Each structure stands twice: as structure tokens, then as C-alpha cells.
C-alpha positions as CSV (number, residue, x, y, z in Angstrom):
1,X,-45.5,25.2,50.7
2,X,-42.0,26.0,49.5
3,X,-40.8,26.9,53.1
4,X,-41.9,23.5,54.3
5,X,-40.0,21.7,51.6
6,X,-37.0,23.8,52.4
7,X,-37.3,22.8,56.0
8,X,-37.3,19.2,55.1
9,X,-34.2,19.7,52.9
10,X,-32.5,21.7,55.6
11,X,-33.2,18.8,58.1
12,X,-31.8,16.3,55.7
13,X,-28.6,18.4,55.5
14,X,-28.3,18.4,59.3
15,X,-29.4,22.0,59.8
16,X,-32.1,21.8,62.4
17,X,-31.9,25.5,63.3
18,X,-32.4,26.6,59.7
19,X,-35.1,24.0,59.3
20,X,-36.9,25.5,62.4
21,X,-36.7,28.9,60.7
22,X,-38.2,27.5,57.5
23,X,-41.1,25.7,59.2
24,X,-41.8,28.8,61.3
25,X,-41.9,31.0,58.1
26,X,-44.2,28.6,56.5
27,X,-46.6,28.7,59.4
28,X,-46.4,32.5,59.5
29,X,-47.5,32.5,55.9
30,X,-50.2,29.8,56.5
31,X,-51.0,28.9,60.1
32,X,-53.1,26.0,58.9
33,X,-50.3,24.3,56.9
34,X,-50.7,20.8,58.3
35,X,-47.5,19.5,56.7
36,X,-45.4,22.3,58.3
37,X,-47.0,21.7,61.6
38,X,-46.2,18.0,61.4
39,X,-42.6,18.6,60.4
40,X,-42.1,21.2,63.1
41,X,-43.6,18.8,65.6
42,X,-41.2,16.0,64.3
43,X,-38.2,18.3,64.7
44,X,-39.4,19.1,68.3
45,X,-39.7,15.3,69.0
46,X,-36.2,14.8,67.6
47,X,-34.9,17.6,69.8
48,X,-36.3,16.0,73.0
49,X,-39.4,18.3,73.3
50,X,-42.3,15.8,72.9
51,X,-44.7,18.2,74.7
52,X,-44.2,21.0,72.3
53,X,-44.6,18.4,69.4
54,X,-47.9,17.2,70.9
55,X,-49.3,20.7,71.1
56,X,-48.4,21.3,67.4
57,X,-50.0,18.1,66.4
58,X,-53.2,18.7,68.2
59,X,-53.3,22.0,66.5
60,X,-52.7,20.4,63.1
61,X,-55.6,17.9,63.8
62,X,-57.9,20.8,64.5
63,X,-57.3,21.7,60.8
64,X,-57.3,18.2,59.4
65,X,-58.6,15.5,61.7
66,X,-57.7,12.5,59.4
67,X,-54.1,13.5,58.6
68,X,-52.2,10.4,58.5
69,X,-48.7,12.1,59.0
70,X,-50.1,14.0,62.0
71,X,-51.3,10.8,63.7
72,X,-47.9,9.0,63.0
73,X,-46.0,12.0,64.4
74,X,-48.2,12.1,67.5
75,X,-47.6,8.5,68.1
76,X,-43.8,9.1,68.0
77,X,-44.1,12.2,70.2
78,X,-46.3,10.2,72.7
79,X,-43.7,7.3,72.8
80,X,-41.0,9.8,73.7
81,X,-43.3,11.4,76.3
82,X,-43.8,8.0,77.9
83,X,-47.5,7.7,77.0
84,X,-47.6,4.2,75.6
85,X,-51.4,3.9,75.6
86,X,-51.7,7.3,73.8
87,X,-49.1,6.2,71.1
88,X,-50.9,2.9,70.6
89,X,-54.2,4.8,70.0
90,X,-52.5,7.2,67.7
91,X,-50.8,4.4,65.7
92,X,-54.1,2.6,65.5
93,X,-55.8,5.6,64.0
94,X,-52.9,5.9,61.5
95,X,-53.3,2.2,60.7
96,X,-57.1,2.7,60.1
97,X,-56.5,5.8,57.9
98,X,-53.8,3.8,55.9
99,X,-56.5,1.4,54.9
100,X,-58.7,4.0,53.3
101,X,-58.4,4.2,49.4
102,X,-55.3,6.0,48.3
103,X,-53.8,6.4,51.8
104,X,-51.3,3.6,51.7
105,X,-49.4,5.5,49.1
106,X,-49.3,8.6,51.4
107,X,-47.9,6.5,54.2
108,X,-45.1,5.3,51.9
109,X,-44.4,9.0,51.1
110,X,-44.3,9.6,55.0
111,X,-41.9,6.7,55.3
112,X,-39.5,8.2,52.8
113,X,-39.7,11.5,54.6
114,X,-38.9,9.8,57.9
115,X,-35.9,7.9,56.1
116,X,-34.5,11.2,54.9
117,X,-34.6,12.4,58.6
118,X,-32.9,9.2,59.8
119,X,-35.9,8.1,61.7
120,X,-35.5,4.6,60.5
121,X,-37.9,2.9,63.0
122,X,-40.6,5.3,62.0
123,X,-40.0,4.7,58.3
124,X,-40.2,1.0,58.8
125,X,-43.4,1.4,60.8
126,X,-44.8,3.4,57.9
127,X,-43.8,0.8,55.2
128,X,-45.1,-2.1,57.2
129,X,-48.3,-0.4,57.9
130,X,-48.8,0.5,54.2
131,X,-48.0,-3.2,53.3
132,X,-50.5,-4.5,55.9
133,X,-53.1,-2.2,54.5
134,X,-52.3,-3.0,50.9
135,X,-50.1,-6.1,50.4
136,X,-50.1,-5.8,46.6
137,X,-48.4,-2.4,46.9
138,X,-45.0,-3.1,45.3
139,X,-43.5,0.3,46.2
140,X,-44.2,-0.6,49.9
141,X,-42.1,-3.8,49.6
142,X,-39.4,-2.2,47.7
143,X,-38.9,0.7,50.2
144,X,-39.0,-1.7,53.1
145,X,-36.4,-3.8,51.4
146,X,-34.2,-0.9,50.7
147,X,-34.4,0.2,54.4
148,X,-33.8,-3.2,55.7
149,X,-30.8,-3.6,53.4
150,X,-29.3,-0.3,54.6
151,X,-29.7,-1.6,58.1
152,X,-27.9,-4.8,57.1
153,X,-31.0,-7.0,58.0
154,X,-30.3,-9.1,55.0
155,X,-32.8,-11.8,55.5
156,X,-35.7,-9.5,56.1
157,X,-34.6,-7.3,53.1
158,X,-34.5,-10.4,50.9
159,X,-38.0,-11.5,52.0
160,X,-39.4,-8.0,51.1
161,X,-37.5,-7.9,47.8
162,X,-38.7,-11.4,46.9
163,X,-42.3,-10.3,47.7
164,X,-41.9,-7.3,45.3
165,X,-40.6,-9.4,42.6
166,X,-43.3,-11.9,42.9
167,X,-45.9,-9.3,42.9
168,X,-44.6,-7.6,39.8
169,X,-42.3,-9.8,38.0
170,X,-42.3,-7.6,34.9
171,X,-41.3,-4.4,36.9
172,X,-37.6,-3.5,36.5
173,X,-37.4,-1.8,39.8
174,X,-38.7,-5.0,41.6
175,X,-36.2,-7.2,39.7
176,X,-33.4,-4.6,40.3
177,X,-34.1,-4.6,44.1
178,X,-34.3,-8.4,44.4
179,X,-30.9,-8.5,42.5
180,X,-29.4,-5.8,44.7
181,X,-30.3,-7.6,47.9
182,X,-28.9,-11.0,46.4
183,X,-25.7,-9.4,45.6
184,X,-25.3,-7.8,49.1
185,X,-25.9,-11.2,50.6
186,X,-23.6,-13.0,48.3
187,X,-26.3,-15.2,46.9
188,X,-26.2,-13.7,43.3
């Protein structure tokens, strides 16, 4: 839905009130729009309202029980609400869903969304879960390396970049990421 995408863009531009309006409009047009429910829930979690987020995510799972983004967002909301056991359960479901065919790629997309929203720990969790599910997925290693490099965690960024380059030595993006990390560490 266009309104949902607008909401993400507005959040990335640090306009949470406008994003809230965009998500609300998306849900007024389609109350079963699971991505809008998840994004509105994430916004509530970021604003310190995990209870509201949990309600939205439970609603989204009524529409789509195997929504990987909903289970990830629920885990984050439960962490903020202080429910560690519930968070572990939600993240375990997300890990299971990520291992289903075609789901690891969706997890990487969710990680990119979390990065755009500056949820770096959540993005890292997405990339690591995707890599755990499908270690041969070069995009997971590259995105993880990029995130770690931005966080100045050079050794871990280099290890992820090396893995990507070893998995796909012919891929220019893998070689470029490896070279980028090497130059940032001064090992080039």
C-alpha cells in the first residue's frame, strides 16, 4: 500500500507524527494491511508504547499467522514491555519462519527496514537469523557487514565481508564490500 510506504519514508525522515497519519490512513483503507499494522506497531514500540504495539501485532497475526515481520516486531515490543519469555518465544517463531523456503530473503528486507528506522540491533538480529537459516545467502553477509562497519565493529564487519567474498568470489558487490571494509580498517 502506498500509504504504508509513505509512512516508512516519513519515519526515515524523522517525522513520526506524519508517519503515524500515513499508517492510520493505510489501515483505514485496508484494516487487514499487515505491513501497515507492523509498521504502526514498530512506531508505537519506538515511542515507548509496547502495549499498543502488542495489540496491533496480535491483530496482524489474526490476518496472517505466519508473518515474519509481525513476529519480529512482537519480539521487540515484548522486550520493551519486560516480557523476556514472550520475546524469546516470538523470536523463536521468527527463526523458524526464516528457515522456510524464500523467507530468509524477507528477513533481510525486514533488516533493511529496521536499519532505515535506526533500529540497528533489530536489523542485526534479522541479518544474523537469515544467515543462520541460509548461510549461503550472500546478501545477508553483505548487509550484516555494512551494518557492522557503520557501527565501527571492524573485525566482525571484515569477517562478514570475507564470508560474502568467499561465497561468491565473482560477485562485484561482495568484492566491493570486502575492499570497503579493508580500506576502513587500513588493511588495504
